[in-house]
N, C-alpha and C positions, 0 to 999 in steps of 0.2 A: 436423680436417685431412684432406683427401682423400688417397687412396692410389693409387700407380701401380706396376704390376709392370714392371720393366725387365729384358729378357732380352738378355744380351750375352755373347759369347764372350770378349772381352778385358776384363780387370779386374785390378787389382793383386793379386799382384806382377808381372803382365805389364808389360813396358816397351813403348816404341815409341809411334807416333802413334795407333794404333787405340784405345787405352784412354782417351785424354785427354778426348774429347768428352763421353762420358756419365759419366765419373768427376766432371768439373766440374759438369755439370748436376745430378747427384745431390747434390753438395756444397752447392749453393746453392738447391735446390728448397724447403727448409723456409722460406726467406725469402719464398716465394710461396704458402705454405699447402699444400704438397704433401709427402707422405712417400713415399719410394721403398722398394720391396721389390725386391731385385736377385737375379736368377737367373743363375748362372754355371756353367761346367763344373767338375767335380771332377778335379783332376790333369790339366790340359790340356797340350798340346805348344806352349808359347809360344816364338817365335823368340828373344826376349830377356827378361830379368827386370830389374825396377827396384823395389827395396824402398822407395826414397824416396817413391814415390807412395802408400804405405799411409797416410801421414799425412793425405791428402786425403779419406779415407773418413769420413763422418760417424759420430759415436759412436752406439751403440745402434741401428744400422741392421740390418734383417733381410736376411741373405744366404743364399740357397738354393743348394745345390750338387747338381747332377745328374751322375752318372758319365758319362764320355764315352769312346767307343772310336774311336781315330784310326788310320788305315792307314799311318802313316809308317814303321813297321818294314819293310814290303815295299818302300816307295819308297827307303829308305836302302840296302837290299840291292841294288836295281837300279842305283843310282847310285854304289855303292862307298863309301858313307859309313859311319862307325862308329856303333854303337848310341847312344852318348851325344851325337852331333852334333846341333846344333839346326838346324831347318829355317828357311831364310831366307824372308822375306816377298817376294811378287811375283816368284818364280822367280829370286831372287838366289842365285848359286853362288859362294862365295868360293874354291872349289877347282875347278881345271880338270877337266872330265870329257869323255869321248869324245862327239862330236856324235851318233853313232848311238845310244849309250846314253841320252843326254839326250833325244833325240827320242822314243825308245820310252817313257821314263818320263813325259814330258809327255803323250804320247798316252793312256797308261793313266790318268793323273791327270785328263785332260780328259774322257774318254769313259766312265769307269766310276765316277767319284766326282762325281755331279751332285746339287746344284749345285756342291759342293766337297767337300773331304776331311772336313768335319765333318758329313756327311749322317747318320752313325750316331748323332748326338746328337738328331736331330729327334724320332723316335718316343718314346724314353724320356722326353725333356723334356715332350713334349705330354701323355703319360699322367700323369706326376708332377704337372704343373701343373694339369691338369684336376681332379684329386683335391684338390690343395692349395687351389685357388680356391673350391671348393664349401664348404670348411671355414674359409677365411680370405679373405673377399671383398675385392676392390679395385675401384676405380672405372674404371680404364682399363689397357690393356696397351700397352707399347712394345717394339718389336724394333729392333735396330740392326745393320746389316750394311755391309760384309762382316764375317764370312762370310755368304753369302746363305742358308745353311741356317737361320740364326736367324729369317729372315723366314718360312721354311716352318713353323717352330714356331708363329709368330703366326697363320699361315693355318689351321693345325689347331685352335688354341685359339679362333679366331673361330667355327669351325663347332661346337665342342663346348660353349663357355660363352657365346658371343655378346656378350662385352664389347666396348666401343669399343676399336679397335686403331689405333695410330699406328705406321707403318713408317718408320723414319728411314734414309735412304740416305747413307752417308758417301762412297761411291764408286758409279759406275755399275755395272750388271750386264753386259748383253750389249754395251754400248758402251765398256766399260773398255779401256784401251789394250792390255792383254796378251791380250784375248779371242781374237784370231786365232792366238796362239801355242799355244792349247790343242789345235790340230790336231783339231778336232771333226769327227766323221762327221755326215752330214745328220740322222740321227735324234737324235743327241745335241744338235746345234744347235737342232733344233725343240723338244726337251724343255726346254732352257734358256729359250727364248723363251716357251713355255707357262707355265712356272713364274713367270717374270718378270711376264707379263701377268696371271696369277692374283693375284699379290700386289698389283700396281698397281690392279687392278679391285676387289679385295675389301677392302683396308684402308680404314678410315674416314678416315684422313688419311695422306698421304705427304709427309714433309719431306725436303728436300735441302739440300746445302751450297753450291750455286752456281746462278745463273740459267741458265747454259749447260746444266747437268744437267736443270733443270726443262724447258727448251725441248725437249731430246731425248726426255725421257720422255713429253711430250705427244704425240709422234709415235707412241708405242706405245699409250697410253691417254690420251685427252683429258680431263683433269681438272685442278683447281688443284694446284700443288705449292709450298707455302710454303717460302721460302728462309730458312734459319737457318744462317748461316755458322759455321765454326769460329772460335776466338778465342784470347785470351790472358787469363791470370789475373794481375792486378796484383801480388798478394801473392807470386807466384813470382819477381818481378823487383825486389823491394825489397832493394836492397843498395847500399852506398856504397864497396865495396872493389874494384870491377871496373874498374880503370884499363885503357885500351886497350893492346894488345900494343906493345912497343917495336920492332916490325918490321912490314913490310907483309904482314899475314896475310890470305889469302883462304880462308875457312872454309866447309865444307859439313857439315851435320849431318843425320843420318838415313840410311836405306838408299839405296844408289845402284845401280841395276840396269844391265844391259847396254843396255837401250833408251834410258836417259837419259844414257849415257856421252857427255860433251861433247868428242868427239875434236878438233874444231876449236879449242876452248879450250886443250887441251894443246899443240896445234901452235903456236898464237899465243904462248902463254907460253914455249914452247921458243925461238921466234924472238926474243922480247923479251929473254930472259936472255943471248942471244948478242949482241944489238945494244946493250943498255944494261947496262953493268957496275954502275951504281948500283942498278938494280932487282935484278940478280942478287945483290947484297950484302944486300938487304933482304927478298927474297921468302921467304915460307913458306906452303905449302899445307897446311891443316889439314883432315883428313877424319875425322869421328867417326861410327861406325855401321857397319853391314854394307855391304861394297863388293864388287861382282861382280869376279871375277878378270879379266874383259876390260878393266875400267877400270884396274886396276893395270898390265896389259900396255901400255895406251896411254900411261900416265904414264912407264913405263920407256922406252918407245920414243922419247919426246921428250926424254929426258935429264933428267927432272924429279924423279927419285927422291931425289937429295940434298936437295931442297927440301921433301920431304914429311914431315909429322908425322901418323902414323897412330894413331888411337885406336879400338879395336874397338867399345867402347860406354862411355858415361858415364851414370850415373843422372841423372834429370831436373834435380835442383837443381844439380848440378855442370855439366851441359850448359848451363844457363841462364847460369851465370857465364862459361863459355867463349864463348857468343854475345856477351855484353856486352863481353868483352875483344877480340874479333876486330875487325880494321880493316874488313873487307868480308865480308858474308855472301852466300854463293852459293846461289841457288835455281835448280834445274834441273827443267824440265818437258819431257819428251821430245817430239820432233816428230811422233809418230804422231797421226793425225786425232782419235782418242778422247781424247788427252791435253789437248786444249784445254778439256775440262770440269773438269780438275783444279784444285782450290784446296786445297792441302795445309794441314794444321794448322800445319805448320812456318812458313809464311808469316806467320801472325799472331804467332807467338812472335818471329820476326825483327823484326816491327814493335815489339813491346814491348821488345826489346833496344836499340832506338833507333839502331843502327848502320846505315850504308848497305847497301842490298840490290841485288845485281845478279841480275836474272832473265834466264836464257838459256832461251828457249822461244818458244811462239807469241806473236805480237803481238796476237792477238785473245783474247777470253775474260776471265773475271772476275779471274784472277790478274794479267794484264797491266794491267787497269783499276785494280786496287788499287795496283800499283807506280807507275803514272802519277800517282796522287794524292799520292805521297810527295815531299817536297822533296829527299830523298836516295835516291830510287829510280831504278834504271837498268835498261834493257831492251835485249836484243839477241837476234836470231834465231840458231838453231843454225848456219845456213849463211852468216852475214854476217861474213866475215873482216875486212873493212875497218872496219866499225863496232865489232866486238869489240876490235880492236887499239886503235882510237882511244879507246874508253871506258876500257880498262885503263890506257893511258898517262895519260889525264886524271885518273883516280882516283889513280894513283901520284904524279902531280904535286901533287894536293891533299894527299896524305899527306906528301910531302916539304916542302910549304910550311906553310900554317897548320893542316894536319890535315884529315882527312875530316869532313864535316858530320854532326852528330848531331841527331836530332829532339828537340824540347823537350817536345812534348805527344803524347798518345796518343788516337786516336779512340775515344770511349766505345762506339760502336756495335759494336765488336769485343771488348768486355770480356765475360768469361765470365758475370759476374753479370747484365749487361744481356741477354745472349743467353738465359740461363736464364729471365728474365722473358718473353721472346718464346715460348719453348717452353711455359711455364706457361699462356700465353694460348691456345695450341693445345689443351692439356689441358682448360682451362675451356670452350672451344668444343665439344669432344667431349662433355663432361658436359651442357652445355646442350642439345645435339642429342638426347642420350639421354633427358633429362627431357621434352623436347618430344614425342618419339616415344611415351614412356610415357603422357603426357597425352592424346595422340590415339589411343592403343591401336594404334599401328602396330608391325609386326614390327621387331626390332632389326637 
């Protein structure tokens, strides 16, 4: 069985979406004759914890832990947070802070921690793994980002040990939707772009999660970018006790940032509960995960707080049950230009829950295309008040009548096991290229 070294910042007991992709790949790689060795940080600063994911780690797998030094103590002092507070992902702040203080902290974070706050893990990991690989050979190396510091470890290892390297991009780098919020100085912006280009040019393979991301990366370095989407694990959704809620629940799962705050949705729902007493008697808004304080302010402003059920975090297995119970699953992709590249892992879990999905976001891109494929998928732009109101009323009428439609089958092309097979094909291709170079006596 061939071996792959997987370097990832996120790993159980980390919760959230960042951990799922490679946890599931590692879980199924043995089915395709690959054994993973996983390198993770020791005692990292995870935004949320989810011990239910520990069960997905294969037995007897080798896990390497390299100490990490993270600068969040300074950041917390600057923003008035307590020492024990967890840092939200994607600049989510559940507590209101002064605009000036927030701007200063973002400026420091963007300009002095490049490519990100995990930069101090790069050199110790590269040194440790260079020594480890000389004594414990593997066939290929995989890095997964964000954080993009992980790819910089891969870049250093490529130079020191020369093994085939696959860089997997779960999100864009300089095209990511919050990039402009980093308030970068010109030299810092140039440094980000240099690092990004070095990774894209040097890695033997670069995989991405969407076609839109592949198209944008080709403008930086023109090369193939195999698309291997996120997906769902059927075993996570095997349950027979998830009857739909006995009320009209509109549910959002996962982090919700200020950029993705659907202000118009809250306004439309506020209008509808004043116009339709039947809807007001049935509506419940379920929000599970980290939510920026600005979102909560918008909800209160529209008089929706009495309809809100707020759950700070659920472990993954319990969250899946809540998805299956919810009448309508809400997917929000913010209107920033960079957001059209986003295809969140949450979308595929929504598919597996079989409940109707309402996407509020760009009408172009891979996420919108997937929603259009669904018999119970609905799509609306952030700024389209009339369509949003029409769709919500139509969905409520379905609920009040025969019930909202449920999907009967799931597309296999998004199953985690099938996607792991696609990733294993990339591994096999890298090994074949390495063997061919060795046969021809070419440099690696």
